[in-house]
N, CA, C and O atoms as a DFTB+ gen file, in Angstrom:
684 C
 N C O
     1  1     163.275     -14.927     193.141
     2  2     161.956     -15.381     193.499
     3  2     161.295     -14.461     194.523
     4  3     160.075     -14.301     194.528
     5  1     162.076     -13.885     195.351
     6  2     161.492     -12.998     196.342
     7  2     160.971     -11.715     195.709
     8  3     160.068     -11.088     196.263
     9  1     161.493     -11.321     194.606
    10  2     161.052     -10.098     193.942
    11  2     159.631     -10.260     193.443
    12  3     158.842      -9.318     193.512
    13  1     159.296     -11.421     192.950
    14  2     157.958     -11.627     192.413
    15  2     156.869     -11.453     193.461
    16  3     155.912     -10.724     193.198
    17  1     156.951     -12.065     194.610
    18  2     155.895     -11.827     195.595
    19  2     155.844     -10.364     196.030
    20  3     154.760      -9.842     196.292
    21  1     156.994      -9.693     196.112
    22  2     157.010      -8.275     196.473
    23  2     156.324      -7.449     195.394
    24  3     155.519      -6.568     195.695
    25  1     156.642      -7.733     194.160
    26  2     156.020      -7.038     193.035
    27  2     154.513      -7.298     193.027
    28  3     153.709      -6.397     192.786
    29  1     154.155      -8.558     193.297
    30  2     152.730      -8.911     193.330
    31  2     152.013      -8.128     194.432
    32  3     150.894      -7.662     194.213
    33  1     152.614      -7.972     195.590
    34  2     152.008      -7.230     196.693
    35  2     151.856      -5.741     196.352
    36  3     150.848      -5.129     196.705
    37  1     152.834      -5.164     195.681
    38  2     152.762      -3.753     195.270
    39  2     151.635      -3.565     194.264
    40  3     150.837      -2.636     194.387
    41  1     151.567      -4.440     193.276
    42  2     150.511      -4.355     192.254
    43  2     149.143      -4.515     192.918
    44  3     148.207      -3.781     192.602
    45  1     149.031      -5.464     193.828
    46  2     147.772      -5.687     194.517
    47  2     147.373      -4.452     195.346
    48  3     146.202      -4.072     195.376
    49  1     148.355      -3.835     196.014
    50  2     148.076      -2.630     196.805
    51  2     147.606      -1.494     195.906
    52  3     146.674      -0.775     196.264
    53  1     148.221      -1.322     194.767
    54  2     147.820      -0.269     193.817
    55  2     146.399      -0.521     193.332
    56  3     145.603       0.413     193.238
    57  1     146.076      -1.761     193.027
    58  2     144.727      -2.091     192.551
    59  2     143.700      -1.786     193.631
    60  3     142.632      -1.248     193.339
    61  1     144.012      -2.125     194.873
    62  2     143.079      -1.861     195.975
    63  2     142.859      -0.358     196.144
    64  3     141.726       0.089     196.322
    65  1     143.938       0.417     196.088
    66  2     143.821       1.876     196.215
    67  2     142.965       2.437     195.082
    68  3     142.118       3.302     195.307
    69  1     143.186       1.947     193.877
    70  2     142.399       2.418     192.734
    71  2     140.917       2.087     192.897
    72  3     140.052       2.913     192.605
    73  1     140.634       0.880     193.364
    74  2     139.238       0.472     193.548
    75  2     138.575       1.317     194.635
    76  3     137.451       1.788     194.465
    77  1     139.281       1.505     195.754
    78  2     138.723       2.307     196.844
    79  2     138.454       3.732     196.375
    80  3     137.391       4.283     196.658
    81  1     139.401       4.335     195.663
    82  2     139.211       5.705     195.166
    83  2     138.094       5.788     194.144
    84  3     137.369       6.782     194.101
    85  1     137.944       4.766     193.325
    86  2     136.878       4.763     192.320
    87  2     135.503       4.681     192.970
    88  3     134.519       5.184     192.428
    89  1     135.444       4.052     194.119
    90  2     134.164       3.905     194.810
    91  2     133.772       5.154     195.591
    92  3     132.600       5.333     195.925
    93  1     134.724       6.002     195.879
    94  2     134.408       7.229     196.608
    95  2     133.598       8.158     195.720
    96  3     133.809       8.218     194.509
    97  1     132.674       8.878     196.330
    98  2     131.899       9.856     195.574
    99  2     132.764      11.072     195.328
   100  3     133.400      11.585     196.249
   101  1     132.790      11.526     194.116
   102  2     133.566      12.703     193.749
   103  2     132.708      13.960     193.751
   104  3     133.071      14.974     193.156
   105  1     131.574      13.882     194.422
   106  2     130.687      15.042     194.454
   107  2     131.222      16.073     195.435
   108  3     131.689      15.743     196.526
   109  1     131.140      17.328     195.016
   110  2     131.468      18.419     195.919
   111  2     130.241      18.728     196.752
   112  3     129.114      18.514     196.304
   113  1     130.444      19.222     197.944
   114  2     129.264      19.593     198.733
   115  2     128.483      20.682     198.004
   116  3     129.080      21.532     197.343
   117  1     127.160      20.667     198.115
   118  2     126.371      21.678     197.403
   119  2     126.735      23.079     197.884
   120  3     126.884      23.330     199.080
   121  1     126.871      23.963     196.938
   122  2     127.187      25.349     197.257
   123  2     125.883      26.107     197.462
   124  3     124.920      25.931     196.715
   125  1     125.869      26.948     198.480
   126  2     124.672      27.745     198.688
   127  2     124.657      28.856     197.636
   128  3     125.663      29.523     197.396
   129  1     123.527      29.026     197.040
   130  2     123.368      30.038     196.013
   131  2     122.722      31.250     196.664
   132  3     121.582      31.196     197.124
   133  1     123.473      32.343     196.692
   134  2     122.908      33.558     197.268
   135  2     121.954      34.183     196.273
   136  3     122.184      34.176     195.064
   137  1     120.897      34.713     196.806
   138  2     119.915      35.367     195.957
   139  2     120.407      36.759     195.615
   140  3     121.125      37.383     196.396
   141  1     120.028      37.230     194.475
   142  2     120.435      38.553     194.021
   143  2     119.964      39.608     195.017
   144  3     118.848      39.538     195.534
   145  1     120.819      40.572     195.274
   146  2     120.492      41.622     196.237
   147  2     119.219      42.364     195.836
   148  3     118.381      42.661     196.688
   149  1     119.069      42.663     194.556
   150  2     117.870      43.391     194.147
   151  2     116.615      42.545     194.341
   152  3     115.562      43.078     194.694
   153  1     116.711      41.250     194.118
   154  2     115.566      40.360     194.340
   155  2     115.155      40.426     195.811
   156  3     113.965      40.471     196.126
   157  1     116.136      40.432     196.704
   158  2     115.832      40.523     198.135
   159  2     115.220      41.875     198.494
   160  3     114.302      41.939     199.312
   161  1     115.710      42.943     197.899
   162  2     115.110      44.265     198.124
   163  2     113.649      44.247     197.685
   164  3     112.770      44.757     198.380
   165  1     113.409      43.658     196.533
   166  2     112.045      43.582     196.025
   167  2     111.155      42.776     196.971
   168  3     110.084      43.231     197.370
   169  1     111.617      41.572     197.322
   170  2     110.791      40.668     198.118
   171  2     110.606      41.123     199.567
   172  3     109.525      40.974     200.136
   173  1     111.653      41.672     200.150
   174  2     111.600      41.956     201.593
   175  2     111.309      43.414     201.932
   176  3     110.983      43.732     203.076
   177  1     111.425      44.304     200.941
   178  2     111.183      45.720     201.225
   179  2     110.109      46.290     200.305
   180  3     109.058      46.720     200.780
   181  1     110.355      46.301     199.001
   182  2     109.418      46.958     198.089
   183  2     108.031      46.314     198.081
   184  3     107.029      47.004     198.270
   185  1     107.965      45.004     197.865
   186  2     106.658      44.360     197.736
   187  2     105.803      44.513     198.992
   188  3     104.644      44.912     198.877
   189  1     106.319      44.214     200.185
   190  2     105.440      44.348     201.354
   191  2     105.258      45.776     201.863
   192  3     104.288      46.056     202.567
   193  1     106.165      46.675     201.521
   194  2     106.147      47.998     202.130
   195  2     105.764      49.118     201.166
   196  3     105.101      50.075     201.566
   197  1     106.168      49.011     199.922
   198  2     106.023      50.124     198.975
   199  2     105.022      49.855     197.849
   200  3     104.272      50.749     197.456
   201  1     105.013      48.654     197.344
   202  2     104.137      48.306     196.221
   203  2     102.777      47.882     196.746
   204  3     102.297      46.781     196.474
   205  1     102.179      48.772     197.497
   206  2     100.881      48.495     198.115
   207  2      99.830      49.436     197.543
   208  3     100.158      50.458     196.940
   209  1      98.591      49.088     197.734
   210  2      97.483      49.897     197.206
   211  2      97.593      51.335     197.712
   212  3      97.782      51.581     198.903
   213  1      97.472      52.257     196.792
   214  2      97.537      53.666     197.137
   215  2      98.941      54.243     197.138
   216  3      99.121      55.443     197.347
   217  1      99.926      53.409     196.910
   218  2     101.314      53.897     196.936
   219  2     101.999      53.688     195.581
   220  3     101.754      54.442     194.640
   221  1     102.837      52.688     195.484
   222  2     103.632      52.465     194.272
   223  2     103.353      51.106     193.630
   224  3     104.271      50.461     193.123
   225  1     102.098      50.673     193.650
   226  2     101.749      49.343     193.152
   227  2     101.620      49.275     191.633
   228  3     101.954      48.256     191.027
   229  1     101.139      50.352     191.017
   230  2     100.931      50.301     189.565
   231  2     100.796      51.706     188.994
   232  3     100.722      52.695     189.724
   233  1     100.768      51.761     187.699
   234  2     100.588      53.034     187.006
   235  2      99.139      53.523     187.119
   236  3      98.847      54.674     186.795
   237  1      98.245      52.661     187.572
   238  2      96.845      53.039     187.730
   239  2      96.563      53.662     189.104
   240  3      95.451      54.127     189.351
   241  1      97.542      53.674     189.982
   242  2      97.357      54.283     191.307
   243  2      97.058      55.776     191.130
   244  3      97.590      56.418     190.224
   245  1      96.220      56.312     191.988
   246  2      95.855      57.729     191.894
   247  2      97.056      58.642     192.125
   248  3      97.064      59.782     191.662
   249  1      98.056      58.157     192.827
   250  2      99.241      58.967     193.119
   251  2     100.334      58.856     192.051
   252  3     101.350      59.545     192.133
   253  1     100.131      57.999     191.061
   254  2     101.179      57.767     190.067
   255  2     101.550      59.041     189.314
   256  3     102.729      59.270     189.043
   257  1     100.573      59.870     188.974
   258  2     100.859      61.107     188.237
   259  2     101.806      62.011     189.027
   260  3     102.611      62.738     188.446
   261  1     101.701      61.959     190.345
   262  2     102.548      62.796     191.191
   263  2     103.983      62.294     191.244
   264  3     104.923      63.074     191.093
   265  1     104.155      60.994     191.459
   266  2     105.513      60.464     191.656
   267  2     106.067      59.682     190.471
   268  3     107.285      59.593     190.312
   269  1     105.203      59.118     189.642
   270  2     105.653      58.382     188.461
   271  2     106.520      57.172     188.762
   272  3     107.398      56.820     187.974
   273  1     106.277      56.541     189.891
   274  2     107.131      55.436     190.315
   275  2     106.312      54.205     190.660
   276  3     105.375      54.266     191.455
   277  1     106.682      53.080     190.045
   278  2     106.073      51.792     190.356
   279  2     107.158      50.910     190.965
   280  3     108.239      50.758     190.397
   281  1     106.860      50.332     192.124
   282  2     107.818      49.458     192.792
   283  2     107.328      48.021     192.878
   284  3     107.750      47.264     193.752
   285  1     106.442      47.652     191.975
   286  2     105.930      46.288     191.920
   287  2     106.977      45.370     191.294
   288  3     107.809      45.800     190.496
   289  1     106.914      44.108     191.674
   290  2     107.828      43.103     191.151
   291  2     107.776      43.078     189.623
   292  3     106.698      43.067     189.029
   293  1     108.926      43.071     189.011
   294  2     109.020      43.038     187.556
   295  2     109.054      44.417     186.916
   296  3     109.355      44.534     185.728
   297  1     108.754      45.455     187.669
   298  2     108.744      46.812     187.119
   299  2     109.686      47.758     187.852
   300  3     110.190      48.711     187.259
   301  1     109.926      47.508     189.115
   302  2     110.618      48.481     189.970
   303  2     112.009      48.843     189.463
   304  3     112.370      50.020     189.465
   305  1     112.784      47.881     189.036
   306  2     114.155      48.183     188.614
   307  2     114.163      49.197     187.476
   308  3     114.934      50.156     187.494
   309  1     113.305      48.980     186.494
   310  2     113.264      49.880     185.336
   311  2     112.742      51.273     185.690
   312  3     113.057      52.241     184.998
   313  1     111.961      51.384     186.745
   314  2     111.471      52.687     187.186
   315  2     112.484      53.416     188.057
   316  3     112.385      54.630     188.239
   317  1     113.460      52.687     188.599
   318  2     114.392      53.280     189.554
   319  2     115.756      53.660     188.997
   320  3     116.167      54.816     189.096
   321  1     116.439      52.723     188.430
   322  2     117.865      52.875     188.145
   323  2     118.112      53.810     186.966
   324  3     117.613      53.600     185.860
   325  1     118.901      54.850     187.238
   326  2     119.264      55.879     186.251
   327  2     118.071      56.673     185.735
   328  3     118.105      57.191     184.619
   329  1     117.038      56.769     186.524
   330  2     115.834      57.522     186.133
   331  2     115.771      58.830     186.902
   332  3     116.109      58.887     188.085
   333  1     115.336      59.879     186.219
   334  2     115.152      61.172     186.870
   335  2     113.918      61.126     187.757
   336  3     112.901      60.544     187.381
   337  1     114.003      61.737     188.931
   338  2     112.829      61.815     189.796
   339  2     111.904      62.941     189.344
   340  3     112.297      63.802     188.556
   341  1     110.690      62.927     189.843
   342  2     109.764      64.023     189.557
   343  2     109.947      65.173     190.540
   344  3     109.544      66.298     190.245
   345  1     110.538      64.921     191.683
   346  2     110.740      65.943     192.708
   347  2     111.687      67.019     192.176
   348  3     112.829      66.726     191.822
   349  1     111.212      68.257     192.123
   350  2     111.986      69.360     191.541
   351  2     113.287      69.622     192.297
   352  3     114.326      69.837     191.673
   353  1     113.246      69.609     193.627
   354  2     114.470      69.842     194.405
   355  2     115.514      68.761     194.135
   356  3     116.704      69.054     194.028
   357  1     115.075      67.539     194.028
   358  2     116.003      66.445     193.734
   359  2     116.588      66.600     192.328
   360  3     117.771      66.338     192.111
   361  1     115.765      67.020     191.389
   362  2     116.256      67.256     190.023
   363  2     117.307      68.371     190.005
   364  3     118.344      68.255     189.352
   365  1     117.016      69.449     190.731
   366  2     117.968      70.567     190.798
   367  2     119.294      70.136     191.417
   368  3     120.352      70.657     191.063
   369  1     119.231      69.190     192.335
   370  2     120.449      68.675     192.976
   371  2     121.089      67.539     192.178
   372  3     122.002      66.867     192.657
   373  1     120.596      67.334     190.950
   374  2     121.121      66.308     190.044
   375  2     121.040      64.898     190.623
   376  3     121.925      64.066     190.423
   377  1     119.956      64.661     191.343
   378  2     119.683      63.336     191.878
   379  2     119.078      62.459     190.776
   380  3     118.456      62.960     189.840
   381  1     119.268      61.180     190.900
   382  2     118.534      60.176     190.137
   383  2     117.721      59.409     191.167
   384  3     118.001      59.489     192.364
   385  1     116.728      58.675     190.718
   386  2     116.018      57.833     191.686
   387  2     117.017      56.879     192.326
   388  3     117.068      56.749     193.549
   389  1     117.802      56.218     191.498
   390  2     118.950      55.434     191.959
   391  2     120.071      55.684     190.970
   392  3     119.951      55.375     189.785
   393  1     121.156      56.243     191.466
   394  2     122.347      56.455     190.646
   395  2     123.379      55.409     191.064
   396  3     123.942      55.492     192.156
   397  1     123.630      54.422     190.194
   398  2     124.574      53.361     190.551
   399  2     125.899      53.927     191.057
   400  3     126.456      54.860     190.480
   401  1     126.386      53.342     192.141
   402  2     127.648      53.669     192.811
   403  2     127.564      54.918     193.687
   404  3     128.538      55.240     194.368
   405  1     126.436      55.632     193.696
   406  2     126.350      56.897     194.425
   407  2     125.051      56.983     195.238
   408  3     124.050      57.517     194.760
   409  1     125.073      56.463     196.450
   410  2     123.854      56.479     197.263
   411  2     123.444      57.902     197.638
   412  3     122.251      58.193     197.734
   413  1     124.412      58.788     197.850
   414  2     124.064      60.158     198.238
   415  2     123.485      60.969     197.086
   416  3     122.953      62.056     197.310
   417  1     123.577      60.472     195.877
   418  2     122.942      61.119     194.726
   419  2     121.738      60.307     194.254
   420  3     121.258      60.475     193.133
   421  1     121.260      59.423     195.133
   422  2     120.110      58.573     194.832
   423  2     118.942      58.965     195.726
   424  3     119.002      58.816     196.947
   425  1     117.888      59.463     195.108
   426  2     116.726      59.916     195.862
   427  2     116.148      58.801     196.724
   428  3     115.683      59.071     197.832
   429  1     116.161      57.575     196.260
   430  2     115.639      56.463     197.054
   431  2     116.301      56.423     198.427
   432  3     115.618      56.277     199.441
   433  1     117.606      56.549     198.464
   434  2     118.323      56.505     199.736
   435  2     117.872      57.645     200.661
   436  3     117.679      57.434     201.858
   437  1     117.709      58.830     200.114
   438  2     117.275      59.975     200.920
   439  2     115.847      59.803     201.430
   440  3     115.545      60.136     202.576
   441  1     114.983      59.287     200.585
   442  2     113.581      59.132     200.972
   443  2     113.406      58.112     202.094
   444  3     112.434      58.185     202.846
   445  1     114.318      57.177     202.215
   446  2     114.209      56.146     203.241
   447  2     114.765      56.594     204.591
   448  3     114.517      55.945     205.607
   449  1     115.509      57.692     204.609
   450  2     116.075      58.219     205.844
   451  2     115.118      59.241     206.440
   452  3     114.993      60.352     205.926
   453  1     114.454      58.877     207.501
   454  2     113.420      59.721     208.090
   455  2     113.970      60.853     208.915
   456  3     113.231      61.789     209.221
   457  1     115.220      60.816     209.287
   458  2     115.742      61.865     210.172
   459  2     116.002      63.179     209.449
   460  3     116.263      64.192     210.098
   461  1     115.939      63.186     208.135
   462  2     116.100      64.423     207.366
   463  2     117.535      64.855     207.180
   464  3     117.797      65.790     206.423
   465  1     118.467      64.210     207.840
   466  2     119.860      64.640     207.735
   467  2     120.459      64.339     206.368
   468  3     121.522      64.856     206.026
   469  1     119.787      63.512     205.596
   470  2     120.347      63.174     204.290
   471  2     119.896      64.123     203.190
   472  3     120.348      64.008     202.051
   473  1     119.012      65.055     203.515
   474  2     118.584      66.019     202.503
   475  2     119.646      67.107     202.369
   476  3     120.321      67.452     203.339
   477  1     119.782      67.631     201.184
   478  2     120.848      68.591     200.887
   479  2     120.417      70.034     201.115
   480  3     119.333      70.452     200.709
   481  1     121.281      70.768     201.764
   482  2     121.093      72.209     201.895
   483  2     119.751      72.618     202.452
   484  3     119.259      73.703     202.143
   485  1     119.153      71.781     203.258
   486  2     117.864      72.117     203.847
   487  2     116.702      71.960     202.887
   488  3     115.556      72.203     203.266
   489  1     116.971      71.556     201.644
   490  2     115.887      71.353     200.679
   491  2     115.135      70.076     201.016
   492  3     115.717      69.090     201.469
   493  1     113.861      70.118     200.789
   494  2     113.051      68.928     201.025
   495  2     112.917      68.122     199.739
   496  3     112.694      68.659     198.654
   497  1     113.058      66.843     199.905
   498  2     112.808      65.937     198.783
   499  2     111.442      65.278     198.943
   500  3     111.199      64.195     198.411
   501  1     110.565      65.934     199.673
   502  2     109.230      65.394     199.885
   503  2     109.173      64.535     201.134
   504  3     110.126      64.464     201.910
   505  1     108.055      63.900     201.305
   506  2     107.836      63.072     202.489
   507  2     108.770      61.872     202.505
   508  3     109.069      61.290     201.463
   509  1     109.227      61.509     203.701
   510  2     110.024      60.293     203.796
   511  2     109.145      59.076     203.507
   512  3     107.926      59.123     203.676
   513  1     109.758      58.021     203.083
   514  2     109.038      56.805     202.730
   515  2     109.448      55.674     203.655
   516  3     110.562      55.683     204.180
   517  1     108.590      54.721     203.860
   518  2     107.233      54.598     203.321
   519  2     106.268      55.586     203.979
   520  3     106.321      55.846     205.181
   521  1     105.403      56.112     203.150
   522  2     104.425      57.102     203.589
   523  2     103.364      56.421     204.443
   524  3     102.892      55.332     204.116
   525  1     103.001      57.067     205.525
   526  2     101.975      56.535     206.435
   527  2     102.304      55.137     206.944
   528  3     101.408      54.349     207.248
   529  1     103.574      54.844     207.032
   530  2     103.979      53.539     207.536
   531  2     105.058      53.701     208.565
   532  3     105.259      54.785     209.114
   533  1     105.742      52.636     208.820
   534  2     106.862      52.662     209.744
   535  2     108.139      52.847     208.947
   536  3     108.261      52.363     207.822
   537  1     109.080      53.549     209.539
   538  2     110.390      53.704     208.900
   539  2     111.036      52.334     208.747
   540  3     110.826      51.443     209.569
   541  1     111.819      52.177     207.694
   542  2     112.571      50.933     207.542
   543  2     113.597      50.832     208.662
   544  3     113.982      51.834     209.265
   545  1     114.026      49.617     208.927
   546  2     115.070      49.402     209.917
   547  2     116.423      49.836     209.353
   548  3     116.609      49.899     208.138
   549  1     117.361      50.134     210.250
   550  2     118.704      50.549     209.835
   551  2     119.342      49.533     208.899
   552  3     119.970      49.902     207.907
   553  1     119.181      48.262     209.214
   554  2     119.768      47.214     208.377
   555  2     119.218      47.216     206.958
   556  3     119.965      47.010     206.001
   557  1     117.917      47.449     206.816
   558  2     117.300      47.501     205.489
   559  2     117.845      48.675     204.679
   560  3     118.151      48.543     203.494
   561  1     117.957      49.820     205.340
   562  2     118.465      51.010     204.654
   563  2     119.929      50.808     204.262
   564  3     120.344      51.187     203.167
   565  1     120.695      50.215     205.155
   566  2     122.109      49.957     204.855
   567  2     122.253      48.940     203.732
   568  3     123.157      49.063     202.905
   569  1     121.383      47.942     203.685
   570  2     121.406      46.958     202.599
   571  2     121.188      47.668     201.254
   572  3     121.899      47.406     200.284
   573  1     120.202      48.564     201.210
   574  2     119.924      49.306     199.984
   575  2     121.100      50.221     199.642
   576  3     121.484      50.325     198.477
   577  1     121.668      50.877     200.635
   578  2     122.824      51.749     200.394
   579  2     123.984      50.955     199.790
   580  3     124.611      51.399     198.829
   581  1     124.259      49.807     200.343
   582  2     125.363      48.983     199.822
   583  2     125.069      48.471     198.419
   584  3     125.972      48.384     197.587
   585  1     123.823      48.136     198.157
   586  2     123.446      47.710     196.809
   587  2     123.703      48.844     195.820
   588  3     124.256      48.615     194.745
   589  1     123.306      50.059     196.175
   590  2     123.541      51.216     195.298
   591  2     125.039      51.423     195.108
   592  3     125.510      51.579     193.981
   593  1     125.790      51.425     196.213
   594  2     127.243      51.660     196.148
   595  2     127.966      50.581     195.337
   596  3     129.047      50.832     194.804
   597  1     127.388      49.398     195.241
   598  2     127.975      48.305     194.453
   599  2     127.557      48.388     192.988
   600  3     127.866      47.487     192.207
   601  1     126.861      49.453     192.606
   602  2     126.480      49.634     191.214
   603  2     125.020      49.359     190.924
   604  3     124.603      49.418     189.767
   605  1     124.235      49.061     191.942
   606  2     122.793      48.795     191.796
   607  2     122.506      47.757     190.717
   608  3     121.682      47.993     189.834
   609  1     123.184      46.606     190.783
   610  2     122.955      45.603     189.741
   611  2     121.596      44.923     189.873
   612  3     121.071      44.754     190.974
   613  1     121.049      44.543     188.745
   614  2     119.781      43.801     188.732
   615  2     120.013      42.381     189.244
   616  3     119.151      41.804     189.908
   617  1     121.174      41.827     188.933
   618  2     121.501      40.468     189.354
   619  2     122.780      40.486     190.184
   620  3     123.544      41.451     190.155
   621  1     122.991      39.432     190.904
   622  2     124.205      39.302     191.699
   623  2     123.987      39.700     193.146
   624  3     123.245      40.632     193.455
   625  1     124.655      38.966     194.020
   626  2     124.585      39.241     195.455
   627  2     125.724      40.177     195.800
   628  3     126.890      39.784     195.747
   629  1     125.401      41.417     196.155
   630  2     126.443      42.418     196.404
   631  2     126.363      43.044     197.791
   632  3     127.229      43.838     198.158
   633  1     125.354      42.704     198.555
   634  2     125.208      43.270     199.900
   635  2     125.029      42.136     200.906
   636  3     124.484      41.082     200.577
   637  1     125.485      42.359     202.109
   638  2     125.433      41.376     203.181
   639  2     123.984      41.143     203.607
   640  3     123.334      42.046     204.133
   641  1     123.489      39.941     203.381
   642  2     122.080      39.643     203.659
   643  2     121.738      39.687     205.144
   644  3     120.566      39.823     205.498
   645  1     122.731      39.576     206.016
   646  2     122.427      39.649     207.452
   647  2     121.899      41.033     207.829
   648  3     121.228      41.180     208.850
   649  1     122.190      42.033     207.027
   650  2     121.665      43.375     207.292
   651  2     120.141      43.387     207.291
   652  3     119.518      44.145     208.034
   653  1     119.551      42.553     206.461
   654  2     118.094      42.525     206.365
   655  2     117.437      41.992     207.641
   656  3     116.239      42.184     207.851
   657  1     118.211      41.332     208.481
   658  2     117.686      40.820     209.746
   659  2     117.905      41.788     210.909
   660  3     117.430      41.545     212.018
   661  1     118.623      42.885     210.656
   662  2     118.886      43.887     211.684
   663  2     117.622      44.704     211.915
   664  3     117.183      45.433     211.025
   665  1     117.046      44.591     213.079
   666  2     115.779      45.265     213.390
   667  2     115.994      46.532     214.227
   668  3     115.100      46.952     214.962
   669  1     117.173      47.134     214.115
   670  2     117.434      48.362     214.842
   671  2     116.621      49.495     214.221
   672  3     116.726      49.730     213.018
   673  1     115.823      50.193     215.004
   674  2     115.030      51.293     214.446
   675  2     115.948      52.365     213.849
   676  3     117.007      52.675     214.396
   677  1     115.525      52.910     212.738
   678  2     116.340      53.928     212.065
   679  2     115.969      55.333     212.516
   680  3     116.682      56.293     212.224
   681  1     114.886      55.449     213.206
   682  2     114.431      56.784     213.595
   683  2     113.908      56.776     215.003
   684  3     113.479      57.813     215.509
């Protein structure tokens, strides 16, 4: 007779545990979704700094024939990655506008470095960019360098976003 009340208590305890667990929410905490590195480059660097009137906003810009580069949202990636530059010195040095995995063979990286130390053999790759503006911050340039070194993907978060908040002057 004593076994029955013990068995009843065990069964009752199991039922209570099952009910309590069933009532708990099985939701995982929301995961933060990092934005694609290239999207951040577009939004925080190209659009406000480069894709402006008179610079790299469209194919209708008066300077387009000279540089052949559009950095407007929706167009910039296709104009940059694995594309030959118009700059003759950069072409001779086998540069691409952006060569995935190789920032030092990417003209974009050189153009953003105002100190000139990134140019090869004393050759000029033209004016540093942004033209008639302020040099990008070190963090912005490093973010772009890391994006290139990670393969310059159109999608995916591959560079540390805190770099974009680094306001250390690059020049």
